[in-house]
VEXLUM-496377 format. One record per residue (C-alpha): residue number from 1; residue in one letter; chain; x, y, z. Coordinates in steps of 0.001 Angstrom, whole numbers, padded with zeros to 6 digits. Example, Ala and Ser with C-alpha at 12.3 -4.5 7.8 and 13.67 -1.06 7.14 Angstrom:
pos_code_unit_x_y_z
1_A_A_012300_-004500_007800
2_S_A_013670_-001060_007140
REM end
This chain:
pos_code_unit_x_y_z
1_M_A_000202_-000223_-000042
2_W_A_001278_003586_-000732
3_L_A_000216_005010_002275
4_P_A_003041_003390_004913
5_I_A_005323_004082_002187
6_V_A_004976_007634_002056
7_T_A_005111_007886_006019
8_A_A_008974_006121_005897
9_V_A_009944_008824_003509
10_L_A_008633_011326_005275
11_L_A_009882_010610_008751
12_I_A_013211_010097_007060
13_L_A_012793_013597_005531
14_G_A_012157_015613_008442
15_F_A_010663_018495_006927
16_Q_A_009224_020667_009903
17_A_A_009864_022123_013225
18_T_A_007138_020340_014381
19_A_A_005965_016817_013733
20_Q_A_004546_015934_010130
21_T_A_002223_013261_009835
22_V_A_000436_011634_006397
23_I_A_-003065_012290_007514
24_D_A_-005680_008834_007191
25_R_A_-007736_009399_004032
26_T_A_-010482_006917_005193
27_G_A_-013504_008365_004210
28_W_A_-012270_011629_002093
29_T_A_-013812_012139_-001464
30_V_A_-012016_013494_-004559
31_T_A_-013717_015445_-007290
32_A_A_-011648_017044_-010521
33_D_A_-012353_019107_-013357
34_S_A_-011751_016691_-015740
35_S_A_-011578_012852_-015520
36_Q_A_-011047_010559_-019072
37_S_A_-014354_008610_-018912
38_G_A_-014364_005051_-020414
39_T_A_-011174_003893_-018874
40_S_A_-009722_002704_-015516
41_N_A_-008194_006743_-014846
42_E_A_-010970_007964_-012724
43_V_A_-010021_010473_-010305
44_T_A_-010462_008465_-007282
45_N_A_-007473_006333_-007884
46_V_A_-005491_009119_-006142
47_L_A_-007180_007736_-002999
48_D_A_-006778_003730_-003410
49_G_A_-003581_003134_-002177
50_N_A_-001893_001638_-005566
51_T_A_000954_003260_-007481
52_G_A_-000254_001078_-010406
53_T_A_-003366_003187_-011079
54_F_A_-003205_007112_-011833
55_W_A_-006006_009307_-012882
56_H_A_-005732_011426_-016222
57_T_A_-007851_014122_-017599
58_Q_A_-009955_013653_-020652
59_W_A_-007525_013477_-024016
60_M_A_-010181_012149_-025989
61_P_A_-012474_012358_-028399
62_N_A_-011245_015907_-027476
63_V_A_-008380_017092_-024997
64_V_A_-010042_019320_-022088
65_A_A_-007573_022536_-021882
66_L_A_-005317_023434_-018959
67_P_A_-005596_024686_-015959
68_H_A_-006693_021274_-014546
69_T_A_-008103_020807_-010773
70_I_A_-008281_018497_-008274
71_T_A_-009435_019084_-004998
72_L_A_-009577_016633_-001598
73_D_A_-012371_017185_000807
74_M_A_-010706_015383_004182
75_K_A_-014634_015425_006097
76_K_A_-012384_017611_009073
77_T_A_-010206_020340_009726
78_Y_A_-006451_019603_009989
79_N_A_-003713_021212_010498
80_V_A_-002183_020970_007395
81_N_A_001681_021700_006446
82_G_A_002196_019801_003812
83_F_A_001408_017531_000464
84_T_A_002716_015367_-001299
85_Y_A_001932_014334_-005112
86_L_A_003586_011369_-006818
87_P_A_003343_011270_-010847
88_R_A_002094_008378_-012679
89_Q_A_004508_005058_-012312
90_D_A_003593_003309_-015659
91_G_A_006722_004515_-017846
92_S_A_005043_007783_-019201
93_S_A_005647_010945_-018245
94_N_A_002169_012104_-019839
95_G_A_000384_014757_-017552
96_N_A_003304_014743_-015240
97_V_A_002634_018507_-013515
98_G_A_004448_021105_-014035
99_Q_A_003724_024677_-012856
100_H_A_001219_024298_-010056
101_K_A_-000566_026038_-007103
102_I_A_-001495_024057_-003779
103_Q_A_-004420_025917_-002395
104_L_A_-006459_025225_000688
105_S_A_-010042_026109_002182
106_L_A_-011746_025441_005615
107_D_A_-015063_025367_003672
108_G_A_-014710_025164_-000064
109_N_A_-015261_028763_-000906
110_T_A_-012579_030886_000307
111_W_A_-009137_029614_-000743
112_S_A_-005288_030310_000620
113_T_A_-002148_029874_-001399
114_P_A_000621_028547_000996
115_A_A_002632_027085_-002122
116_F_A_002845_027629_-005968
117_G_A_005808_026312_-008399
118_T_A_007104_024117_-010755
119_Y_A_007675_020581_-009825
120_L_A_010600_018367_-011622
121_D_A_009166_016461_-015018
122_D_A_009855_012914_-013663
123_S_A_007836_010000_-011666
124_S_A_009881_010879_-008114
125_L_A_007829_011593_-005574
126_K_A_006876_015824_-005117
127_T_A_006865_016776_-001399
128_T_A_005693_020198_-000735
129_P_A_006387_021380_002806
130_F_A_004708_024568_004030
131_T_A_003463_026644_007201
132_T_A_001134_024845_009304
133_T_A_-002555_026418_008104
134_P_A_-005943_024442_009316
135_A_A_-007950_023456_006212
136_R_A_-010769_020720_005494
137_Y_A_-010182_021172_001593
138_V_A_-006814_020776_-000128
139_R_A_-006559_021621_-004164
140_M_A_-004203_021119_-006537
141_V_A_-004091_023759_-009541
142_A_A_-002232_022368_-012368
143_L_A_-000998_025455_-014514
144_T_A_001454_023305_-017068
145_E_A_002023_020354_-018090
146_A_A_005874_019672_-016793
147_G_A_007135_018580_-020238
148_G_A_005209_020626_-022571
149_R_A_003459_017392_-024014
150_G_A_000012_018561_-023907
151_S_A_-003119_019957_-021901
152_W_A_-003265_017378_-019823
153_T_A_-002810_016065_-015958
154_S_A_-002348_012972_-014146
155_A_A_-001331_011703_-010537
156_A_A_-000822_008358_-009256
157_E_A_-001400_009193_-005564
158_L_A_-002215_012447_-003234
159_N_A_-001763_013140_-000148
160_V_A_-001872_015985_002846
161_L_A_000425_016044_005862
162_S_A_-000705_017222_009214
163_A_A_000728_018870_012592
164_P_A_-000544_017557_015858
165_S_A_-001373_020886_016894
166_Y_A_-001562_024567_015738
167_T_A_-001442_028188_017049
168_P_A_-000971_030944_014795
169_P_A_002484_032385_014849
170_P_A_002847_035746_016695
171_T_A_003302_038419_013687
172_N_A_005539_040444_015496
173_L_A_007912_037613_014957
174_G_A_007361_037994_011397
175_Q_A_006173_035297_009157
176_W_A_006951_032233_006922
177_G_A_004814_031962_004054
178_T_A_004565_030997_000531
179_T_A_006773_027863_-000056
180_V_A_008232_027930_-003887
181_D_A_008586_024427_-005428
182_F_A_011721_024271_-007627
183_P_A_012076_021851_-010676
184_I_A_015864_021408_-009097
185_V_A_017880_021387_-005708
186_P_A_019318_025127_-005876
187_A_A_022713_024855_-004297
188_A_A_023291_028639_-005352
189_A_A_021438_031622_-006187
190_A_A_021568_035122_-006904
191_V_A_018753_038283_-006471
192_L_A_018402_039934_-010059
193_P_A_018416_043320_-010405
194_N_A_015035_042904_-011957
195_G_A_013996_041512_-008912
196_K_A_013833_037848_-010243
197_V_A_015901_035102_-008421
198_L_A_018145_032815_-010457
199_I_A_019201_029728_-008767
200_W_A_021075_026432_-010271
201_S_A_022173_022978_-009155
202_S_A_024764_020984_-011059
203_Y_A_024798_019127_-014400
204_K_A_021621_017325_-013020
205_P_A_018649_018775_-011175
206_T_A_019223_016789_-007866
207_D_A_022525_015601_-007630
208_F_A_025932_017120_-008407
209_S_A_028637_014006_-008389
210_G_A_030088_013213_-011371
211_G_A_029060_016260_-013248
212_S_A_033249_017406_-013771
213_G_A_033745_018391_-017573
214_S_A_029925_018076_-018379
215_G_A_029943_021345_-019595
216_K_A_026060_022321_-018455
217_T_A_024814_023541_-015399
218_D_A_020681_023116_-014900
219_T_A_019138_026487_-013310
220_A_A_015321_028285_-013152
221_I_A_014535_032022_-012486
222_Y_A_011497_032138_-009730
223_D_A_009748_035608_-010668
224_P_A_008091_036889_-007555
225_A_A_005865_039272_-009626
226_T_A_004076_036683_-011555
227_G_A_004419_033598_-008888
228_T_A_006233_031573_-011901
229_V_A_009041_029359_-011971
230_S_A_011111_028400_-015412
231_Q_A_013630_026146_-015827
232_R_A_016503_026229_-018384
233_F_A_018943_023917_-018873
234_V_A_022707_026037_-019602
235_T_A_025282_024367_-022247
236_N_A_026619_027427_-023903
237_T_A_029303_027976_-021679
238_M_A_030507_024676_-021419
239_H_A_030144_024983_-017453
240_D_A_028985_022998_-014773
241_M_A_028524_025769_-012199
242_F_A_028332_023509_-008567
243_C_A_030445_024535_-005836
244_P_A_031743_027805_-007800
245_G_A_033193_031200_-006255
246_L_A_030273_033504_-006925
247_S_A_030180_037379_-007128
248_M_A_027535_039997_-008172
249_D_A_029657_042255_-010850
250_A_A_029977_046026_-011331
251_S_A_027247_045650_-013667
252_G_A_024823_043696_-011229
253_R_A_025337_040327_-013308
254_P_A_025993_037010_-011092
255_F_A_029496_036500_-011882
256_V_A_030449_032667_-011461
257_T_A_033911_030804_-011564
258_G_A_034678_027361_-010985
259_G_A_033596_024568_-009429
260_N_A_032647_021432_-011283
261_D_A_034006_022763_-014156
262_A_A_036880_023885_-012062
263_A_A_038285_026590_-014681
264_K_A_035036_028376_-016199
265_L_A_033730_031600_-015754
266_S_A_030177_032129_-016761
267_I_A_028130_035440_-015962
268_Y_A_024627_035821_-016397
269_D_A_023214_039034_-018541
270_S_A_019740_039503_-016745
271_A_A_018806_042002_-019036
272_A_A_019510_040345_-022365
273_D_A_018138_036771_-020423
274_N_A_021612_035266_-021790
275_W_A_024387_033402_-020215
276_I_A_028224_034653_-021391
277_A_A_031265_032245_-021543
278_G_A_034163_034827_-020028
279_P_A_038143_033594_-019915
280_N_A_039036_030633_-018190
281_M_A_040584_031387_-014780
282_Q_A_044563_030936_-014434
283_I_A_044181_028521_-011508
284_S_A_041501_026118_-011305
285_R_A_039291_026196_-008240
286_G_A_035831_024655_-006534
287_Y_A_034625_025927_-003174
288_Q_A_036675_029146_-003630
289_S_A_035455_032587_-002924
290_S_A_035464_036013_-005051
291_A_A_034692_039609_-004204
292_T_A_033981_042336_-006229
293_L_A_036917_045266_-005885
294_S_A_036429_048994_-005360
295_D_A_037302_049427_-009016
296_G_A_034937_046899_-010731
297_R_A_037670_044021_-010872
298_I_A_036804_040960_-009519
299_F_A_039622_038867_-006858
300_T_A_039013_035285_-006091
301_I_A_041318_033004_-003982
302_G_A_041635_029191_-002370
303_G_A_039634_026656_-003954
304_S_A_040833_023421_-003697
305_W_A_037840_021092_-003731
306_S_A_038397_020649_-007414
307_G_A_040831_021495_-009899
308_G_A_043802_020030_-007759
309_Q_A_044766_020490_-004315
310_G_A_046850_023487_-002888
311_N_A_048689_026677_-003876
312_K_A_045054_028294_-004690
313_N_A_046284_031628_-004496
314_G_A_044981_034853_-005280
315_E_A_043977_036446_-008932
316_V_A_041780_039049_-010223
317_Y_A_039716_039093_-013399
318_S_A_039613_042600_-015235
319_P_A_036439_043742_-017002
320_S_A_038174_046133_-019711
321_S_A_040920_043507_-020596
322_N_A_038385_040693_-019987
323_A_A_041377_038793_-018493
324_W_A_042616_037073_-015224
325_S_A_045875_037887_-013864
326_L_A_047847_036007_-011120
327_L_A_048965_037690_-007864
328_S_A_052087_036166_-006816
329_G_A_051994_038396_-003584
330_C_A_048873_036839_-002797
331_P_A_049360_033780_-000898
332_V_A_046621_031419_000371
333_A_A_048638_030151_003125
334_P_A_047867_032649_005723
335_M_A_043843_032351_005558
336_L_A_043907_028620_005602
337_T_A_042455_026716_008403
338_A_A_043558_023953_010184
339_D_A_040917_021401_008816
340_A_A_041495_017842_009722
341_Q_A_040968_016932_005859
342_G_A_044229_018865_005072
343_V_A_044191_021386_002066
344_Y_A_040974_020049_000283
345_R_A_039049_021505_003365
346_Q_A_041643_024392_004454
347_D_A_041271_027055_001612
348_N_A_037305_027229_001617
349_H_A_034536_029345_001618
350_G_A_036736_032590_002653
351_W_A_034826_035503_004191
352_L_A_036115_038007_001711
353_F_A_034491_041961_001829
354_G_A_036316_044274_-001202
355_Y_A_036956_047406_000644
356_K_A_038973_050488_000051
357_G_A_041807_051255_-002407
358_G_A_041222_048111_-004089
359_S_A_041794_045582_-000916
360_V_A_039875_042821_000233
361_F_A_039364_041963_003710
362_Q_A_039456_038470_004740
363_A_A_037527_037696_008146
364_G_A_037614_033893_008181
365_P_A_036949_031177_008283
366_S_A_040204_030765_009383
367_K_A_040557_032119_012934
368_A_A_043545_034189_011440
369_M_A_042281_037633_009286
370_N_A_044186_039185_006325
371_W_A_044699_042164_004392
372_Y_A_045016_041592_000529
373_Y_A_045637_043975_-001808
374_T_A_045485_043904_-005663
375_T_A_047467_046560_-007368
376_G_A_050403_045281_-009682
377_S_A_051048_041577_-008246
378_G_A_049443_041758_-004970
379_S_A_050623_041916_-001410
380_Q_A_049022_040755_002118
381_K_A_048956_041405_005535
382_A_A_047983_040086_008376
383_A_A_045357_041741_010256
384_G_A_045618_039770_013819
385_L_A_043000_036872_015274
386_R_A_039364_037161_015248
387_A_A_039756_037547_019247
388_A_A_039355_034278_021024
389_D_A_037057_032311_017985
390_P_A_038502_028965_016794
391_D_A_038849_028205_013047
392_A_A_034819_029027_011944
393_M_A_034506_027009_008437
394_N_A_030757_027029_007298
395_G_A_030369_029747_009628
396_N_A_028780_033386_008329
397_A_A_029843_036774_007752
398_I_A_028037_039710_007068
399_M_A_028954_043505_006608
400_Y_A_025554_045111_008176
401_D_A_026709_048721_008477
402_A_A_029224_049509_005251
403_V_A_029841_053181_006385
404_N_A_031500_052123_009851
405_G_A_033253_049022_008565
406_K_A_031067_046754_010562
407_I_A_031313_043090_010048
408_L_A_028962_040495_012106
409_T_A_030283_036461_011981
410_L_A_028322_034005_013016
411_G_A_028990_030323_014056
412_G_A_030990_027677_012066
413_A_A_033209_024364_013517
414_V_A_036802_024227_013228
415_N_A_036647_021265_010682
416_Y_A_034179_021233_007551
417_Q_A_032645_018328_008587
418_D_A_032431_015933_011912
419_S_A_032866_018552_014272
420_S_A_030471_020530_016439
421_A_A_029294_023834_015286
422_T_A_029476_027123_017727
423_T_A_027347_029904_018880
424_N_A_029842_032617_018808
425_A_A_029487_035862_017706
426_H_A_032031_038787_016650
427_V_A_031886_042243_015558
428_I_A_034765_043251_013454
429_T_A_035091_046557_013088
430_I_A_037273_047744_010202
431_N_A_038711_050987_008749
432_T_A_041905_051618_006864
433_P_A_043321_049105_004583
434_G_A_046284_047371_006659
435_N_A_045533_048690_010139
436_A_A_044384_045593_012377
437_P_A_040557_045598_012905
438_S_A_038889_045611_016081
439_V_A_037274_042210_017251
440_A_A_034154_042136_020063
441_K_A_032595_039253_021172
442_V_A_028726_039858_021305
443_G_A_026578_037997_022279
444_S_A_025870_034301_021596
445_M_A_023658_032373_019211
446_A_A_020701_030289_021165
447_D_A_021607_027624_018951
448_A_A_025013_026391_017485
449_R_A_025014_026610_013645
450_A_A_027421_025257_010726
451_Y_A_025918_025335_007382
452_A_A_023831_028914_007780
453_N_A_022879_031686_006568
454_S_A_022657_035726_007425
455_V_A_020793_038199_005590
456_V_A_021211_042198_006853
457_L_A_017685_043811_006622
458_P_A_016743_047166_005641
459_N_A_016410_048335_009624
460_G_A_020002_046957_010082
461_K_A_019157_043946_012103
462_V_A_020461_040766_010508
463_L_A_018026_037415_010288
464_V_A_019988_034508_010937
465_V_A_018238_031251_008952
466_G_A_019454_027532_009239
467_G_A_022485_025400_010336
468_E_A_023020_022677_012241
469_A_A_025014_021986_015820
470_Y_A_027347_019028_014443
471_A_A_028704_019656_010859
472_V_A_027857_016776_008668
473_P_A_026947_017536_005054
474_F_A_023988_016007_003103
475_S_A_022569_015683_006963
476_D_A_019630_017159_008554
477_D_A_020172_015257_011756
478_T_A_020971_018040_013822
479_S_A_019621_020784_011881
480_T_A_017896_024054_013906
481_F_A_014646_025350_012759
482_K_A_014890_028203_015395
483_V_A_015714_031385_013604
484_E_A_017511_034702_015209
485_L_A_017276_038331_014946
486_Y_A_020711_039965_015602
487_D_A_020221_043526_017002
488_P_A_023792_045956_017016
489_A_A_022286_048418_018906
490_A_A_021575_045892_021919
491_S_A_024455_043219_020879
492_T_A_021896_040240_021497
493_F_A_019876_037802_019593
494_S_A_016482_037228_019765
495_A_A_014449_034432_018458
496_V_A_011683_035016_015638
497_N_A_009408_032597_014596
498_P_A_010798_029363_013181
499_I_A_011465_027787_009784
500_A_A_009159_024737_007998
501_V_A_012339_023204_006083
502_P_A_015801_022561_007295
503_R_A_018250_024650_005754
504_V_A_021452_023325_005907
505_Y_A_024561_022144_003611
506_H_A_023621_023880_000419
507_S_A_021192_025954_001233
508_W_A_020649_029910_000653
509_A_A_019109_032949_001806
510_L_A_018359_036532_000529
511_L_A_016835_039659_000819
512_L_A_014510_040775_-002036
513_P_A_013189_044271_-002855
514_D_A_010285_043870_-001038
515_A_A_012183_044029_002418
516_T_A_011047_040074_002285
517_V_A_013642_037226_002888
518_I_A_013930_033954_000520
519_S_A_015363_031136_001939
520_G_A_015752_028140_000549
521_G_A_018032_024790_-000997
522_G_A_019710_022494_000914
523_G_A_020988_018972_000040
524_L_A_021599_018076_-003984
525_C_A_022892_014611_-003105
526_G_A_020650_012310_-005739
527_G_A_018947_009708_-004199
528_C_A_019607_011014_-000894
529_S_A_016643_011746_001993
530_T_A_018127_015402_002549
531_N_A_016804_017462_-001213
532_H_A_014799_020226_-000593
533_P_A_013660_021683_-003969
534_N_A_012258_024518_-002955
535_A_A_012430_027982_-000788
536_Q_A_009967_030176_002041
537_I_A_009271_033768_001977
538_Y_A_009982_035328_005293
539_T_A_007650_038596_006130
540_P_A_009551_040321_009037
541_G_A_007770_041975_011927
542_Y_A_008267_045386_010373
543_L_A_005885_044706_007951
544_F_A_002972_043805_010453
545_K_A_001078_046118_012640
546_T_A_000709_044963_016254
547_D_A_-003030_043865_015542
548_G_A_-001230_041546_013346
549_T_A_-002470_043186_010101
550_K_A_000016_044156_007617
551_A_A_001717_047197_007995
552_D_A_000840_050566_005787
553_R_A_004246_050930_003847
554_P_A_005959_053915_002780
555_V_A_005946_054447_-001049
556_I_A_009020_055707_-003409
557_N_A_007036_057476_-006003
558_S_A_010041_058295_-008067
559_I_A_013468_058447_-007549
560_S_A_016044_061381_-009383
561_A_A_018486_058381_-010951
562_T_A_019021_054762_-012170
563_S_A_022412_055789_-012254
564_V_A_024581_057567_-009586
565_V_A_028595_057997_-009488
566_V_A_030281_057421_-005489
567_G_A_029788_060681_-003645
568_G_A_026935_061596_-006089
569_K_A_023271_062809_-004583
570_V_A_020128_061005_-004929
571_S_A_016728_062312_-004054
572_I_A_013398_060311_-003209
573_T_A_009748_061501_-003585
574_M_A_008134_059614_-000774
575_N_A_004158_059447_-000758
576_R_A_004855_060036_003161
577_A_A_007203_061239_005483
578_V_A_010483_058725_006012
579_T_A_013444_059573_008085
580_S_A_015900_057079_007199
581_V_A_017153_055379_004003
582_S_A_019216_052189_003766
583_L_A_021214_050989_000477
584_I_A_021569_047748_000035
585_R_A_023529_045461_-002366
586_Y_A_021803_042996_-004203
587_G_A_023111_039721_-003325
588_S_A_024311_036432_-004250
589_N_A_024323_033054_-001856
590_T_A_026491_029485_-002082
591_H_A_027845_027598_000638
592_S_A_027019_029673_003274
593_V_A_028763_033082_001161
594_N_A_027507_035914_000169
595_T_A_030701_038497_-000083
596_D_A_028052_041035_-002124
597_Q_A_025678_041951_000558
598_R_A_026332_045378_002487
599_R_A_024633_047931_003823
600_I_A_024828_051564_003729
601_P_A_022841_053769_006232
602_L_A_021714_056894_004973
603_T_A_020074_059986_007131
604_P_A_018268_062138_004475
605_T_A_017779_065901_004063
606_A_A_014212_066587_003910
607_S_A_012527_068835_001623
608_G_A_008639_068303_001942
609_L_A_008120_064386_000598
610_T_A_011510_065245_-001321
611_Y_A_014484_063454_000474
612_T_A_018083_063738_-000486
613_V_A_020880_061595_000227
614_T_A_024375_061362_-000663
615_V_A_026198_058215_-001599
616_P_A_029397_057600_-000111
617_T_A_032508_058984_-001768
618_D_A_034631_055411_-001321
619_P_A_033945_053037_-003776
620_G_A_034976_050577_-001457
621_V_A_032525_051804_000717
622_A_A_029580_051574_-001838
623_L_A_030825_048985_-003929
624_P_A_030078_049609_-007868
625_G_A_027235_047107_-008785
626_A_A_023182_047223_-008461
627_W_A_021982_048651_-004687
628_M_A_018582_048190_-003593
629_V_A_017066_051432_-002040
630_F_A_014666_051638_001036
631_A_A_013247_054507_002412
632_L_A_012219_053656_006071
633_D_A_009621_055697_008079
634_S_A_009942_056446_012229
635_A_A_008277_052870_013127
636_G_A_010848_051256_010810
637_V_A_008592_050142_007943
638_P_A_010420_050179_004821
639_S_A_009741_050749_001530
640_V_A_009646_048123_-001502
641_A_A_013009_049074_-002993
642_K_A_013898_050698_-005903
643_T_A_017305_049682_-008141
644_I_A_020488_051940_-008466
645_S_A_023179_051381_-010301
646_V_A_026195_052489_-008402
647_K_A_029302_053407_-010596
648_S_A_032893_054056_-009062
649_S_A_033779_057065_-011575
REM end
């Protein structure tokens, strides 16, 4: 029977912060907009517990057009927190659901949509977890056929998952809302200047192993404006982009280096919706980090996971010459950890921050910090220890206040794997390149975290999502569902509402232009039990009133420029009064590394409802590239962002 099989799979996956149980379907009824009459493909097959039967919409004498809807009546209300769809298992893919919505209702009339997206076109079980919601009716709306083979839909089995109890989450702690299903397991992501989210896996949608030399990558784009997810198989750059170095360049384009195809460079141009092949690096790399510099060049260092081990010294890419140059004065040795697996792990995932005068500050994960300089053949200078913090591999670092050189570092473990994470948090303050930074230990996180991600919000607070207490790749065993918020003013962490899905190894989190956060991915290990082909949207507490209703947001009616040179002024016309402005650079994220995101807090000068801000004069603070402009009112409620391009000259 199908039901016990589903139960076993879900217990292994452990998607939820609370228990998730397959609901007994006895007595349920099911209806659909279409079924093929005169065949064995009745709609009731989705409840018969037999994976050999399936429902199919009408295909003769004429095909009933998409969309198609199938609705389950569970006969009473449950605390629903997930849905599973098993495609037909007879060897045919006809009718596999692609784009879809999962909807819930208490009365069969008023519907909410806790999840939508696109399923992978194969016969595997599709599981959509979401935040617990009371419901009696569950329906799937099929918007497309996954392979574009026809205007039909099919399903072998449908199940609904529930939590044992439900307490409405307090909105002052934010709210985890919509789940977005992806046709791939996304191990890397970037928010594009057009507001869309680019994600990718490897040469396969759910697996990375064996991809070296494949020359292809499975990607997808999520468009928040339309609620659609579109898939693309990229072959023209001859690059498997799994486990790369990743930065947003001075034009706001994702700049992807190395990984499974360790020498390659691929650049995504969102304006043209096109992938561009760049010149190969001088040194092949995987698990390296890269950072955009104050002059628009891009620096990279480390990366012994692929392309050979050791001596992965620095090099720099010049957009003007479209070429890489080795920096013999930028050795990787000073930033190595003491990882038990040797250099294969010791030079991975550097915490790099492009800074003033073409310099790069390396804040971790090694306990030793360093300055790197990229003029000429480059040079390096030790910057001391990160206080008493040990090596913190797969920890996290974020520049939450670029004007004052403030960097928050979080968690990590002394070894890449098979090692306990810490709860440590430090604030590093940098100013003049070459000078020793100050390091202050701040209040610890509630949970130890490796493989976590952090996101700076428009109000300067930092959201910390995911991670696990004991670092083991492709394991959810010690995952934390707790989400924390760091307040720089108090130097403390506080709890917000928990996530519904483990977000650990190969997960990511990024700020969206509407001031919400998208957190997704994890896994990418083929037939393993820890693949998470989805993301969830977090709406921070600043977007709610005290009574739980949505806050009234200030609106940017217009902005005086879409491009500005450092030191230039920008005028913002609002619909009502605001008190502060934040610039936040568009981010990219893979393997807990986001070297792009940084926040610039600005105090505007007001003339009526027109507010003028001055971009910092130093391009090492206001790095060239695409930035989000948020205006915040006196209650800290942010606007939806406008986008500007900051130029270094």
